[in-house]
OpenMM code with the backbone's topology and positions (N, CA, C; nanometers):
from openmm import Vec3, app, unit

residues = "MET ARG ALA THR VAL LEU ARG PRO ILE LEU LEU ALA ALA LEU LEU ALA THR ALA THR PRO ALA LEU ALA GLN SER VAL CYS PRO GLY ARG LEU SER ALA ASN ALA PHE ALA PRO VAL PRO ARG ASN ALA ALA ILE ALA VAL PRO ASP ARG ALA GLN THR GLU ASN GLU ARG ARG LEU ARG ALA ALA VAL LEU ASP ALA LEU ALA ASN ALA GLY ARG ARG VAL ASP ALA ASN ALA PRO TYR ILE LEU SER TRP ARG GLY GLY ILE SER ALA GLU GLY ASP ASN PHE GLY GLY PHE GLY ASP THR MET GLN GLY ARG ALA PHE ARG GLU GLY ASP ASP LEU SER TRP THR HIS ASP LEU PRO ARG MET GLY GLY ARG ARG ILE PRO THR LEU ARG VAL SER GLY ILE VAL ASP LEU ARG GLU ARG ALA SER GLY ARG VAL VAL TRP THR ALA MET LEU SER CYS GLU ARG HIS GLY THR ASP ASP ALA ALA LEU PHE ALA HIS LEU ALA ASN ALA VAL ALA PRO TRP ILE GLY GLN SER LEU ALA GLY ARG PRO PHE".split()
positions = [
    Vec3(-1.3753, 5.1188, -3.1171),
    Vec3(-1.3627, 5.0738, -2.9804),
    Vec3(-1.4940, 5.0911, -2.9057),
    Vec3(-1.5580, 5.2038, -2.9290),
    Vec3(-1.6820, 5.2317, -2.8581),
    Vec3(-1.7899, 5.1289, -2.8949),
    Vec3(-1.7991, 5.0882, -3.0215),
    Vec3(-1.8984, 4.9906, -3.0654),
    Vec3(-1.8754, 4.8555, -2.9990),
    Vec3(-1.7504, 4.8150, -2.9804),
    Vec3(-1.7227, 4.6860, -2.9178),
    Vec3(-1.7572, 4.6884, -2.7691),
    Vec3(-1.7512, 4.8015, -2.7061),
    Vec3(-1.7890, 4.8131, -2.5651),
    Vec3(-1.9421, 4.8137, -2.5510),
    Vec3(-2.0109, 4.8784, -2.6429),
    Vec3(-2.1561, 4.8885, -2.6349),
    Vec3(-2.2264, 4.7565, -2.6685),
    Vec3(-2.1680, 4.6766, -2.7549),
    Vec3(-2.2337, 4.5514, -2.7943),
    Vec3(-2.2623, 4.4599, -2.6754),
    Vec3(-2.1649, 4.4302, -2.5895),
    Vec3(-2.1957, 4.3431, -2.4747),
    Vec3(-2.3002, 4.4054, -2.3807),
    Vec3(-2.2961, 4.5361, -2.3652),
    Vec3(-2.3937, 4.6028, -2.2778),
    Vec3(-2.5336, 4.5922, -2.3372),
    Vec3(-2.5454, 4.6156, -2.4684),
    Vec3(-2.6755, 4.6036, -2.5342),
    Vec3(-2.7267, 4.4601, -2.5307),
    Vec3(-2.6369, 4.3634, -2.5522),
    Vec3(-2.6765, 4.2238, -2.5475),
    Vec3(-2.7248, 4.1864, -2.4071),
    Vec3(-2.6540, 4.2312, -2.3045),
    Vec3(-2.6947, 4.2032, -2.1666),
    Vec3(-2.8305, 4.2662, -2.1355),
    Vec3(-2.8507, 4.3890, -2.1815),
    Vec3(-2.9793, 4.4556, -2.1589),
    Vec3(-3.0923, 4.3828, -2.2304),
    Vec3(-3.0667, 4.3384, -2.3529),
    Vec3(-3.1670, 4.2650, -2.4284),
    Vec3(-3.2026, 4.1340, -2.3599),
    Vec3(-3.1032, 4.0607, -2.3132),
    Vec3(-3.1288, 3.9347, -2.2440),
    Vec3(-3.2017, 3.9568, -2.1122),
    Vec3(-3.1682, 4.0618, -2.0415),
    Vec3(-3.2330, 4.0899, -1.9135),
    Vec3(-3.3809, 4.1228, -1.9327),
    Vec3(-3.4131, 4.1964, -2.0370),
    Vec3(-3.5534, 4.2314, -2.0598),
    Vec3(-3.6300, 4.1176, -2.1251),
    Vec3(-3.5620, 4.0254, -2.1913),
    Vec3(-3.6291, 3.9150, -2.2585),
    Vec3(-3.6569, 3.7982, -2.1646),
    Vec3(-3.5913, 3.7912, -2.0512),
    Vec3(-3.6051, 3.6784, -1.9603),
    Vec3(-3.7492, 3.6515, -1.9206),
    Vec3(-3.8300, 3.7521, -1.8794),
    Vec3(-3.9682, 3.7211, -1.8451),
    Vec3(-4.0469, 3.6646, -1.9627),
    Vec3(-4.0197, 3.7105, -2.0807),
    Vec3(-4.0920, 3.6604, -2.1978),
    Vec3(-4.0536, 3.5157, -2.2271),
    Vec3(-3.9316, 3.4764, -2.1916),
    Vec3(-3.8861, 3.3409, -2.2165),
    Vec3(-3.9300, 3.2441, -2.1074),
    Vec3(-3.9758, 3.2958, -1.9944),
    Vec3(-4.0196, 3.2103, -1.8856),
    Vec3(-4.1392, 3.1267, -1.9308),
    Vec3(-4.1368, 3.0003, -1.8940),
    Vec3(-4.2420, 2.9101, -1.9384),
    Vec3(-4.3566, 2.9097, -1.8378),
    Vec3(-4.4776, 2.9073, -1.8869),
    Vec3(-4.5964, 2.9012, -1.8046),
    Vec3(-4.5996, 2.7690, -1.7289),
    Vec3(-4.6615, 2.7678, -1.6096),
    Vec3(-4.6705, 2.6447, -1.5321),
    Vec3(-4.7612, 2.5419, -1.5976),
    Vec3(-4.8525, 2.5868, -1.6836),
    Vec3(-4.9433, 2.4937, -1.7498),
    Vec3(-5.0083, 2.5619, -1.8701),
    Vec3(-4.9333, 2.5784, -1.9801),
    Vec3(-4.9938, 2.6417, -2.0976),
    Vec3(-5.1030, 2.5529, -2.1555),
    Vec3(-5.2144, 2.6150, -2.1886),
    Vec3(-5.3239, 2.5356, -2.2403),
    Vec3(-5.4306, 2.6186, -2.3072),
    Vec3(-5.5498, 2.5602, -2.3162),
    Vec3(-5.6636, 2.6255, -2.3823),
    Vec3(-5.7875, 2.6123, -2.2957),
    Vec3(-5.8733, 2.7135, -2.3090),
    Vec3(-5.9978, 2.7204, -2.2341),
    Vec3(-6.1124, 2.7458, -2.3295),
    Vec3(-6.2181, 2.6666, -2.3160),
    Vec3(-6.3421, 2.6879, -2.3914),
    Vec3(-6.4558, 2.6925, -2.2905),
    Vec3(-6.5580, 2.7716, -2.3198),
    Vec3(-6.6698, 2.7855, -2.2262),
    Vec3(-6.8001, 2.8052, -2.3015),
    Vec3(-6.9084, 2.7638, -2.2371),
    Vec3(-7.0424, 2.7806, -2.2917),
    Vec3(-7.1307, 2.8450, -2.1860),
    Vec3(-7.2030, 2.9467, -2.2253),
    Vec3(-7.3015, 3.0103, -2.1389),
    Vec3(-7.4392, 2.9610, -2.1804),
    Vec3(-7.5128, 2.9023, -2.0869),
    Vec3(-7.6456, 2.8495, -2.1146),
    Vec3(-7.7561, 2.9437, -2.0679),
    Vec3(-7.7200, 3.0372, -1.9834),
    Vec3(-7.8141, 3.1379, -1.9330),
    Vec3(-7.7319, 3.2584, -1.8911),
    Vec3(-7.7911, 3.3767, -1.8917),
    Vec3(-7.7164, 3.4960, -1.8507),
    Vec3(-7.6727, 3.4872, -1.7039),
    Vec3(-7.5522, 3.5315, -1.6780),
    Vec3(-7.5001, 3.5403, -1.5416),
    Vec3(-7.4654, 3.6867, -1.5186),
    Vec3(-7.5414, 3.7554, -1.4333),
    Vec3(-7.5123, 3.8966, -1.4093),
    Vec3(-7.3698, 3.9168, -1.3588),
    Vec3(-7.3033, 4.0160, -1.4111),
    Vec3(-7.1636, 4.0439, -1.3738),
    Vec3(-7.1493, 4.0709, -1.2247),
    Vec3(-7.2531, 4.1291, -1.1634),
    Vec3(-7.2440, 4.1630, -1.0215),
    Vec3(-7.3015, 4.0541, -0.9301),
    Vec3(-7.3387, 3.9385, -0.9858),
    Vec3(-7.3940, 3.8294, -0.9054),
    Vec3(-7.2844, 3.7665, -0.8191),
    Vec3(-7.3207, 3.7379, -0.6953),
    Vec3(-7.2273, 3.6713, -0.6045),
    Vec3(-7.2173, 3.5234, -0.6406),
    Vec3(-7.1020, 3.4663, -0.6098),
    Vec3(-7.0743, 3.3260, -0.6396),
    Vec3(-7.0291, 3.2578, -0.5108),
    Vec3(-7.0805, 3.1382, -0.4874),
    Vec3(-7.0371, 3.0577, -0.3731),
    Vec3(-6.9304, 2.9596, -0.4199),
    Vec3(-6.8290, 2.9412, -0.3366),
    Vec3(-6.7249, 2.8414, -0.3609),
    Vec3(-6.7246, 2.7518, -0.2379),
    Vec3(-6.7935, 2.6373, -0.2442),
    Vec3(-6.8064, 2.5515, -0.1263),
    Vec3(-6.6711, 2.5123, -0.0679),
    Vec3(-6.6668, 2.5046, 0.0643),
    Vec3(-6.5442, 2.4655, 0.1337),
    Vec3(-6.5532, 2.3184, 0.1708),
    Vec3(-6.5165, 2.2341, 0.0750),
    Vec3(-6.5183, 2.0895, 0.0970),
    Vec3(-6.3768, 2.0324, 0.0952),
    Vec3(-6.2795, 2.1200, 0.1109),
    Vec3(-6.1398, 2.0792, 0.1022),
    Vec3(-6.1031, 1.9867, 0.2175),
    Vec3(-6.0376, 1.8760, 0.1842),
    Vec3(-5.9937, 1.7810, 0.2854),
    Vec3(-5.8423, 1.7724, 0.2943),
    Vec3(-5.7711, 1.8196, 0.1929),
    Vec3(-5.6251, 1.8142, 0.1934),
    Vec3(-5.5693, 1.9561, 0.1828),
    Vec3(-5.4421, 1.9684, 0.2098),
    Vec3(-5.3772, 2.0998, 0.2013),
    Vec3(-5.3831, 2.1553, 0.0587),
    Vec3(-5.3621, 2.0717, -0.0417),
    Vec3(-5.3687, 2.1194, -0.1799),
    Vec3(-5.5097, 2.1618, -0.2183),
    Vec3(-5.6096, 2.0931, -0.1678),
    Vec3(-5.7473, 2.1347, -0.1947),
    Vec3(-5.7748, 2.2717, -0.1323),
    Vec3(-5.7212, 2.2947, -0.0131),
    Vec3(-5.7357, 2.4263, 0.0504),
    Vec3(-5.6625, 2.5333, -0.0303),
    Vec3(-5.5447, 2.4992, -0.0811),
    Vec3(-5.4687, 2.5951, -0.1624),
    Vec3(-5.5433, 2.6302, -0.2909),
    Vec3(-5.6014, 2.5294, -0.3547),
    Vec3(-5.6748, 2.5571, -0.4783),
    Vec3(-5.7969, 2.6432, -0.4497),
    Vec3(-5.8692, 2.6133, -0.3434),
    Vec3(-5.9856, 2.6943, -0.3077),
    Vec3(-5.9432, 2.8384, -0.2821),
    Vec3(-5.8325, 2.8575, -0.2111),
    Vec3(-5.7822, 2.9934, -0.1854),
    Vec3(-5.7452, 3.0628, -0.3166),
    Vec3(-5.6853, 2.9896, -0.4097),
    Vec3(-5.6492, 3.0478, -0.5395),
    Vec3(-5.7745, 3.0880, -0.6159),
    Vec3(-5.8791, 3.0060, -0.6092),
    Vec3(-6.0048, 3.0381, -0.6777),
    Vec3(-6.0664, 3.1635, -0.6156),
    Vec3(-6.0677, 3.1721, -0.4829),
    Vec3(-6.1223, 3.2906, -0.4161),
    Vec3(-6.0446, 3.4163, -0.4551),
    Vec3(-5.9113, 3.4059, -0.4591),
    Vec3(-5.8282, 3.5201, -0.5001),
    Vec3(-5.8561, 3.5596, -0.6451),
    Vec3(-5.8672, 3.4599, -0.7336),
    Vec3(-5.8917, 3.4883, -0.8755),
    Vec3(-6.0282, 3.5544, -0.8947),
    Vec3(-6.1290, 3.5092, -0.8214),
    Vec3(-6.2607, 3.5710, -0.8305),
    Vec3(-6.2549, 3.7163, -0.7844),
    Vec3(-6.1841, 3.7412, -0.6748),
    Vec3(-6.1690, 3.8785, -0.6259),
    Vec3(-6.0953, 3.9647, -0.7278),
    Vec3(-5.9890, 3.9114, -0.7871),
    Vec3(-5.9129, 3.9855, -0.8885),
    Vec3(-5.9966, 4.0141, -1.0129),
    Vec3(-6.0946, 3.9259, -1.0414),
    Vec3(-6.1820, 3.9448, -1.1574),
    Vec3(-6.3029, 4.0328, -1.1230),
    Vec3(-6.3078, 4.0835, -0.9997),
    Vec3(-6.4168, 4.1716, -0.9590),
    Vec3(-6.5452, 4.0990, -0.9233),
    Vec3(-6.5357, 3.9706, -0.8907),
    Vec3(-6.6538, 3.8919, -0.8546),
    Vec3(-6.6705, 3.8900, -0.7029),
    Vec3(-6.7967, 3.8985, -0.6606),
    Vec3(-6.8275, 3.8872, -0.5178),
    Vec3(-6.8409, 3.7398, -0.4825),
    Vec3(-6.7952, 3.7036, -0.3635),
    Vec3(-6.8069, 3.5673, -0.3145),
    Vec3(-6.8913, 3.5715, -0.1877),
    Vec3(-6.9896, 3.4811, -0.1805),
    Vec3(-7.0788, 3.4738, -0.0660),
    Vec3(-7.1219, 3.3285, -0.0512),
    Vec3(-7.1152, 3.2755, 0.0700),
    Vec3(-7.1516, 3.1356, 0.0939),
    Vec3(-7.2964, 3.1060, 0.0548),
    Vec3(-7.3833, 3.2056, 0.0588),
    Vec3(-7.5249, 3.1862, 0.0253),
    Vec3(-7.5610, 3.2461, -0.1100),
    Vec3(-7.4638, 3.2593, -0.1973),
    Vec3(-7.4840, 3.3215, -0.3292),
    Vec3(-7.5814, 3.2411, -0.4142),
    Vec3(-7.6423, 3.3057, -0.5131),
    Vec3(-7.7364, 3.2350, -0.6014),
    Vec3(-7.6681, 3.1409, -0.7011),
    Vec3(-7.5357, 3.1497, -0.7129),
    Vec3(-7.4599, 3.0637, -0.8045),
    Vec3(-7.3520, 2.9894, -0.7269),
    Vec3(-7.3290, 2.8630, -0.7647),
    Vec3(-7.2289, 2.7793, -0.6989),
    Vec3(-7.1276, 2.7350, -0.8038),
    Vec3(-6.9990, 2.7592, -0.7763),
    Vec3(-6.8902, 2.7234, -0.8670),
    Vec3(-6.8277, 2.5923, -0.8212),
    Vec3(-6.8100, 2.4973, -0.9131),
    Vec3(-6.7451, 2.3706, -0.8779),
    Vec3(-6.6471, 2.3295, -0.9876),
    Vec3(-6.5445, 2.2551, -0.9461),
    Vec3(-6.4378, 2.2082, -1.0346),
    Vec3(-6.4320, 2.0572, -1.0287),
    Vec3(-6.3999, 1.9940, -1.1419),
    Vec3(-6.3664, 1.8520, -1.1450),
    Vec3(-6.2718, 1.8305, -1.2624),
    Vec3(-6.1979, 1.7221, -1.2584),
    Vec3(-6.1053, 1.7018, -1.3672),
    Vec3(-6.0214, 1.5783, -1.3523),
    Vec3(-5.9145, 1.5733, -1.4274),
    Vec3(-5.8262, 1.4584, -1.4257),
    Vec3(-5.6865, 1.4969, -1.4682),
    Vec3(-5.5933, 1.4092, -1.4378),
    Vec3(-5.4548, 1.4296, -1.4781),
    Vec3(-5.4048, 1.2990, -1.5370),
    Vec3(-5.3304, 1.3081, -1.6434),
    Vec3(-5.2789, 1.1884, -1.7080),
    Vec3(-5.1352, 1.2123, -1.7507),
    Vec3(-5.0642, 1.1026, -1.7728),
    Vec3(-4.9261, 1.1092, -1.8195),
    Vec3(-4.9222, 1.0566, -1.9624),
    Vec3(-4.8658, 1.1360, -2.0500),
    Vec3(-4.8520, 1.0964, -2.1896),
    Vec3(-4.7042, 1.0835, -2.2213),
    Vec3(-4.6678, 0.9829, -2.2999),
    Vec3(-4.5295, 0.9684, -2.3435),
    Vec3(-4.4381, 0.9172, -2.2349),
    Vec3(-4.4804, 0.8148, -2.1620),
    Vec3(-4.3941, 0.7583, -2.0595),
    Vec3(-4.2752, 0.6884, -2.1260),
    Vec3(-4.1983, 0.6135, -2.0504),
    Vec3(-4.0768, 0.5539, -2.1057),
    Vec3(-4.1054, 0.4492, -2.2136),
    Vec3(-4.2298, 0.4093, -2.2318),
    Vec3(-4.2643, 0.3170, -2.3390),
    Vec3(-4.3188, 0.3907, -2.4599),
    Vec3(-4.3304, 0.5235, -2.4500),
    Vec3(-4.3758, 0.6025, -2.5625),
    Vec3(-4.5258, 0.6020, -2.5813),
    Vec3(-4.5984, 0.5473, -2.4867),
    Vec3(-4.7436, 0.5387, -2.4999),
    Vec3(-4.8152, 0.6295, -2.4026),
    Vec3(-4.9381, 0.5965, -2.3753),
    Vec3(-5.0211, 0.6744, -2.2858),
    Vec3(-5.0391, 0.5950, -2.1576),
    Vec3(-5.0120, 0.6565, -2.0458),
    Vec3(-5.0293, 0.5872, -1.9193),
    Vec3(-5.1036, 0.6747, -1.8214),
    Vec3(-5.2044, 0.6228, -1.7579),
    Vec3(-5.2778, 0.6966, -1.6561),
    Vec3(-5.2517, 0.6282, -1.5236),
    Vec3(-5.1614, 0.6852, -1.4454),
    Vec3(-5.1281, 0.6254, -1.3165),
    Vec3(-5.2164, 0.6794, -1.2053),
    Vec3(-5.3161, 0.7578, -1.2399),
    Vec3(-5.4049, 0.8157, -1.1392),
    Vec3(-5.5418, 0.7501, -1.1466),
    Vec3(-5.5450, 0.6213, -1.1734),
    Vec3(-5.6730, 0.5517, -1.1880),
    Vec3(-5.7569, 0.5715, -1.0632),
    Vec3(-5.8832, 0.5932, -1.0835),
    Vec3(-5.9741, 0.6148, -0.9729),
    Vec3(-5.9774, 0.7584, -0.9244),
    Vec3(-5.8932, 0.8464, -0.9778),
    Vec3(-5.8906, 0.9853, -0.9336),
    Vec3(-5.9292, 1.0791, -1.0459),
    Vec3(-5.9632, 1.0263, -1.1618),
    Vec3(-5.9950, 1.1118, -1.2758),
    Vec3(-6.1422, 1.1483, -1.2755),
    Vec3(-6.1705, 1.2719, -1.3084),
    Vec3(-6.3056, 1.3237, -1.3237),
    Vec3(-6.3949, 1.2912, -1.2044),
    Vec3(-6.3519, 1.3373, -1.0895),
    Vec3(-6.4344, 1.3219, -0.9708),
    Vec3(-6.5442, 1.4263, -0.9721),
    Vec3(-6.6592, 1.3874, -0.9302),
    Vec3(-6.7722, 1.4794, -0.9241),
    Vec3(-6.7580, 1.5699, -0.8021),
    Vec3(-6.8265, 1.6793, -0.8064),
    Vec3(-6.8306, 1.7712, -0.6937),
    Vec3(-6.7092, 1.8602, -0.6887),
    Vec3(-6.6721, 1.8955, -0.5688),
    Vec3(-6.5660, 1.9928, -0.5493),
    Vec3(-6.4377, 1.9285, -0.4984),
    Vec3(-6.4195, 1.7991, -0.5213),
    Vec3(-6.2981, 1.7309, -0.4817),
    Vec3(-6.1879, 1.7710, -0.5786),
    Vec3(-6.0867, 1.8355, -0.5281),
    Vec3(-5.9830, 1.8913, -0.6144),
    Vec3(-5.8538, 1.8111, -0.6095),
    Vec3(-5.8586, 1.6896, -0.5591),
    Vec3(-5.7371, 1.6108, -0.5443),
    Vec3(-5.6746, 1.5741, -0.6776),
    Vec3(-5.7491, 1.5880, -0.7872),
    Vec3(-5.6949, 1.5562, -0.9196),
    Vec3(-5.5791, 1.6458, -0.9574),
    Vec3(-5.5578, 1.7556, -0.8859),
    Vec3(-5.4508, 1.8475, -0.9221),
    Vec3(-5.3182, 1.8120, -0.8573),
    Vec3(-5.3155, 1.7085, -0.7747),
    Vec3(-5.1915, 1.6723, -0.7068),
    Vec3(-5.0870, 1.6254, -0.8062),
    Vec3(-4.9628, 1.6289, -0.7631),
    Vec3(-4.8533, 1.5864, -0.8498),
    Vec3(-4.8652, 1.4389, -0.8840),
    Vec3(-4.8297, 1.4083, -1.0044),
    Vec3(-4.8239, 1.2702, -1.0501),
    Vec3(-4.6838, 1.2184, -1.0177),
    Vec3(-4.6712, 1.0997, -0.9596),
    Vec3(-4.5371, 1.0500, -0.9282),
    Vec3(-4.4540, 1.0306, -1.0546),
    Vec3(-4.3231, 1.0468, -1.0405),
    Vec3(-4.2335, 1.0254, -1.1546),
    Vec3(-4.2366, 0.8792, -1.1953),
    Vec3(-4.2319, 0.8576, -1.3236),
    Vec3(-4.2283, 0.7219, -1.3756),
    Vec3(-4.0831, 0.6905, -1.4123),
    Vec3(-4.0461, 0.5639, -1.4035),
    Vec3(-3.9106, 0.5243, -1.4375),
    Vec3(-3.8850, 0.5348, -1.5864),
    Vec3(-3.7600, 0.5223, -1.6234),
    Vec3(-3.7293, 0.5256, -1.7662),
    Vec3(-3.6471, 0.6457, -1.8043),
    Vec3(-3.6270, 0.6606, -1.9321),
    Vec3(-3.5402, 0.7659, -1.9828),
    Vec3(-3.6100, 0.8985, -2.0004),
    Vec3(-3.7419, 0.8963, -2.0189),
    Vec3(-3.8125, 1.0206, -2.0456),
    Vec3(-3.9110, 1.0503, -1.9342),
    Vec3(-3.9270, 1.1772, -1.9056),
    Vec3(-4.0279, 1.2199, -1.8094),
    Vec3(-4.1573, 1.2386, -1.8867),
    Vec3(-4.2674, 1.1820, -1.8380),
    Vec3(-4.3924, 1.1934, -1.9132),
    Vec3(-4.4446, 1.3368, -1.9145),
    Vec3(-4.5212, 1.3680, -2.0159),
    Vec3(-4.5919, 1.4953, -2.0226),
    Vec3(-4.7159, 1.4813, -1.9361),
    Vec3(-4.7333, 1.5730, -1.8445),
    Vec3(-4.8498, 1.5698, -1.7572),
    Vec3(-4.9577, 1.6580, -1.8171),
    Vec3(-5.0725, 1.6008, -1.8448),
    Vec3(-5.1851, 1.6708, -1.9048),
    Vec3(-5.2910, 1.6910, -1.7968),
    Vec3(-5.3214, 1.8163, -1.7673),
    Vec3(-5.4268, 1.8510, -1.6719),
    Vec3(-5.5508, 1.8868, -1.7529),
    Vec3(-5.6636, 1.8235, -1.7213),
    Vec3(-5.7908, 1.8525, -1.7862),
    Vec3(-5.8923, 1.8817, -1.6773),
    Vec3(-5.9776, 1.9789, -1.7016),
    Vec3(-6.0763, 2.0119, -1.6002),
    Vec3(-6.2039, 2.0680, -1.6583),
    Vec3(-6.3067, 2.0596, -1.5782),
    Vec3(-6.4363, 2.1177, -1.6114),
    Vec3(-6.4792, 2.2012, -1.4927),
    Vec3(-6.5230, 2.3224, -1.5209),
    Vec3(-6.5707, 2.4131, -1.4178),
    Vec3(-6.7167, 2.4429, -1.4491),
    Vec3(-6.8027, 2.4240, -1.3504),
    Vec3(-6.9456, 2.4492, -1.3685),
    Vec3(-6.9919, 2.5607, -1.2764),
    Vec3(-7.0834, 2.6406, -1.3257),
    Vec3(-7.1523, 2.7394, -1.2442),
    Vec3(-7.2998, 2.7003, -1.2479),
    Vec3(-7.3549, 2.6707, -1.1310),
    Vec3(-7.4939, 2.6264, -1.1205),
    Vec3(-7.5785, 2.7287, -1.0461),
    Vec3(-7.7046, 2.7341, -1.0839),
    Vec3(-7.8007, 2.8127, -1.0068),
    Vec3(-7.8310, 2.7352, -0.8792),
    Vec3(-7.8219, 2.8023, -0.7668),
    Vec3(-7.8487, 2.7347, -0.6403),
    Vec3(-7.9942, 2.6865, -0.6337),
    Vec3(-8.0876, 2.7697, -0.6750),
    Vec3(-8.2301, 2.7379, -0.6618),
    Vec3(-8.2712, 2.6163, -0.7437),
    Vec3(-8.2244, 2.6068, -0.8680),
    Vec3(-8.2688, 2.4986, -0.9564),
    Vec3(-8.1661, 2.3870, -0.9730),
    Vec3(-8.0401, 2.4144, -0.9409),
    Vec3(-7.9334, 2.3169, -0.9637),
    Vec3(-7.8905, 2.3092, -1.1091),
    Vec3(-7.9485, 2.3932, -1.1923),
    Vec3(-7.9207, 2.3937, -1.3368),
    Vec3(-7.7841, 2.4565, -1.3668),
    Vec3(-7.7074, 2.3940, -1.4568),
    Vec3(-7.5797, 2.4502, -1.5013),
    Vec3(-7.6098, 2.5687, -1.5937),
    Vec3(-7.5568, 2.6860, -1.5590),
    Vec3(-7.5789, 2.8046, -1.6415),
    Vec3(-7.4535, 2.8427, -1.7199),
    Vec3(-7.3394, 2.7885, -1.6794),
    Vec3(-7.2131, 2.8163, -1.7480),
    Vec3(-7.1178, 2.7020, -1.7185),
    Vec3(-7.0438, 2.6621, -1.8188),
    Vec3(-6.9435, 2.5571, -1.7992),
    Vec3(-6.8199, 2.5892, -1.8823),
    Vec3(-6.7050, 2.5540, -1.8288),
    Vec3(-6.5781, 2.5747, -1.8990),
    Vec3(-6.4998, 2.4443, -1.8996),
    Vec3(-6.4303, 2.4204, -2.0097),
    Vec3(-6.3432, 2.3055, -2.0230),
    Vec3(-6.2014, 2.3582, -2.0447),
    Vec3(-6.1076, 2.3056, -1.9684),
    Vec3(-5.9692, 2.3485, -1.9849),
    Vec3(-5.8790, 2.2282, -1.9957),
    Vec3(-5.7701, 2.2476, -2.0655),
    Vec3(-5.6694, 2.1440, -2.0818),
    Vec3(-5.5347, 2.2130, -2.0944),
    Vec3(-5.4352, 2.1621, -2.0217),
    Vec3(-5.3029, 2.2233, -2.0296),
    Vec3(-5.1952, 2.1200, -2.0030),
    Vec3(-5.0745, 2.1547, -2.0401),
    Vec3(-4.9578, 2.0689, -2.0213),
    Vec3(-4.8785, 2.1230, -1.9036),
    Vec3(-4.8721, 2.0452, -1.7976),
    Vec3(-4.8094, 2.0922, -1.6738),
    Vec3(-4.6578, 2.0935, -1.6850),
    Vec3(-4.6005, 2.2042, -1.6364),
    Vec3(-4.4545, 2.2194, -1.6281),
    Vec3(-4.4213, 2.2508, -1.4834),
    Vec3(-4.3261, 2.1834, -1.4278),
    Vec3(-4.2844, 2.2104, -1.2911),
    Vec3(-4.3681, 2.1357, -1.1896),
    Vec3(-4.3391, 2.1632, -1.0626),
    Vec3(-4.4051, 2.0928, -0.9532),
    Vec3(-4.4660, 2.1871, -0.8502),
    Vec3(-4.4720, 2.3146, -0.8793),
    Vec3(-4.5258, 2.4127, -0.7852),
    Vec3(-4.6787, 2.4125, -0.7908),
    Vec3(-4.7402, 2.3437, -0.6949),
    Vec3(-4.8864, 2.3327, -0.6934),
    Vec3(-4.9538, 2.4680, -0.6759),
    Vec3(-4.9003, 2.5523, -0.5892),
    Vec3(-4.9611, 2.6837, -0.5666),
    Vec3(-4.9629, 2.7658, -0.6963),
    Vec3(-4.8537, 2.7603, -0.7720),
    Vec3(-4.8488, 2.8325, -0.8998),
    Vec3(-4.9484, 2.7733, -0.9996),
    Vec3(-4.9608, 2.6409, -1.0019),
    Vec3(-5.0576, 2.5759, -1.0904),
    Vec3(-5.1995, 2.6187, -1.0551),
    Vec3(-5.2325, 2.6156, -0.9262),
    Vec3(-5.3676, 2.6510, -0.8827),
    Vec3(-5.4007, 2.7947, -0.9197),
    Vec3(-5.3075, 2.8851, -0.8949),
    Vec3(-5.3307, 3.0261, -0.9285),
    Vec3(-5.3472, 3.0429, -1.0796),
    Vec3(-5.2655, 2.9730, -1.1550),
    Vec3(-5.2713, 2.9813, -1.3014),
    Vec3(-5.4076, 2.9359, -1.3542),
    Vec3(-5.4555, 2.8222, -1.3075),
    Vec3(-5.5843, 2.7697, -1.3529),
    Vec3(-5.6994, 2.8606, -1.3107),
    Vec3(-5.6980, 2.9029, -1.1860),
    Vec3(-5.8069, 2.9881, -1.1353),
    Vec3(-5.8105, 3.1218, -1.2084),
    Vec3(-5.6937, 3.1803, -1.2330),
    Vec3(-5.6889, 3.3088, -1.3039),
    Vec3(-5.7228, 3.2946, -1.4518),
    Vec3(-5.7063, 3.1754, -1.5066),
    Vec3(-5.7450, 3.1524, -1.6463),
    Vec3(-5.8965, 3.1463, -1.6599),
    Vec3(-5.9644, 3.0985, -1.5579),
    Vec3(-6.1097, 3.0768, -1.5639),
    Vec3(-6.1899, 3.1969, -1.5146),
    Vec3(-6.1526, 3.2540, -1.4014),
    Vec3(-6.2346, 3.3548, -1.3322),
    Vec3(-6.2814, 3.4718, -1.4192),
    Vec3(-6.1987, 3.5313, -1.5036),
    Vec3(-6.2462, 3.6464, -1.5815),
    Vec3(-6.3540, 3.6115, -1.6847),
    Vec3(-6.3678, 3.4844, -1.7173),
    Vec3(-6.4583, 3.4441, -1.8257),
    Vec3(-6.5900, 3.3864, -1.7758),
    Vec3(-6.6119, 3.3834, -1.6468),
    Vec3(-6.7357, 3.3268, -1.5934),
    Vec3(-6.8558, 3.3987, -1.6540),
    Vec3(-6.9464, 3.3195, -1.7087),
    Vec3(-7.0674, 3.3744, -1.7700),
    Vec3(-7.0555, 3.4041, -1.9184),
    Vec3(-6.9357, 3.3898, -1.9749),
    Vec3(-6.9132, 3.4212, -2.1165),
    Vec3(-6.8786, 3.2938, -2.1941),
    Vec3(-6.9148, 3.2932, -2.3203),
    Vec3(-6.8767, 3.1831, -2.4091),
    Vec3(-6.7458, 3.2164, -2.4786),
    Vec3(-6.6627, 3.1166, -2.4988),
    Vec3(-6.5392, 3.1333, -2.5746),
    Vec3(-6.4932, 2.9980, -2.6242),
    Vec3(-6.4094, 2.9983, -2.7254),
    Vec3(-6.3634, 2.8736, -2.7869),
    Vec3(-6.2118, 2.8734, -2.8008),
    Vec3(-6.1474, 2.7788, -2.7341),
    Vec3(-6.0045, 2.7557, -2.7511),
    Vec3(-5.9146, 2.8721, -2.7166),
    Vec3(-5.9479, 2.9483, -2.6155),
    Vec3(-5.8665, 3.0640, -2.5773),
    Vec3(-5.7405, 3.0136, -2.5046),
    Vec3(-5.6235, 3.0522, -2.5563),
    Vec3(-5.4994, 3.0099, -2.4897),
    Vec3(-5.4836, 3.0805, -2.3549),
    Vec3(-5.4235, 3.0101, -2.2624),
    Vec3(-5.3895, 3.0699, -2.1325),
    Vec3(-5.2554, 3.0178, -2.0858),
] * unit.nanometer
topology = app.Topology()
chain = topology.addChain("A")
for resn in residues:
    res = topology.addResidue(resn, chain)
    for name in ("N", "CA", "C"):
        topology.addAtom(name, app.Element.getBySymbol(name[0]), res)
């Protein structure tokens, strides 16, 4: 009798502790980076404020938070400038092919972060897989030379932009100045 009473309790405890592990990431993906010149760990980094939309402001705030969490100093006049660019595409639409409904918004230069906005739902039986791709550059202010660059790609889950922005920024910030290949995040 005692074993039959303990089994449901143990199963409930196991499921309760396993729930966070089963939670799906907002955008599981991979990050690769190349360092072209040394970047001192204590060097300040500038994150230009060129945000024009609410989501661009949210992403900039997420980047600032991630830099602070990674122990990086942020200063508007820093010797290094961090910039993001990228694209979003839909794979596997209702025709089973590749469709990019964000034409004209992919791989924008500079700090325009509008590429992270939600992609509208497409008609049909299947919801497309949303692929977020981005490039992050760290440039020397004095020379304009890229000293570090990262490439990321992930499969977006959900529609929470704030969670996506925090996820991407926290995936990149700890690795600034370091080289790595295909690190999952």
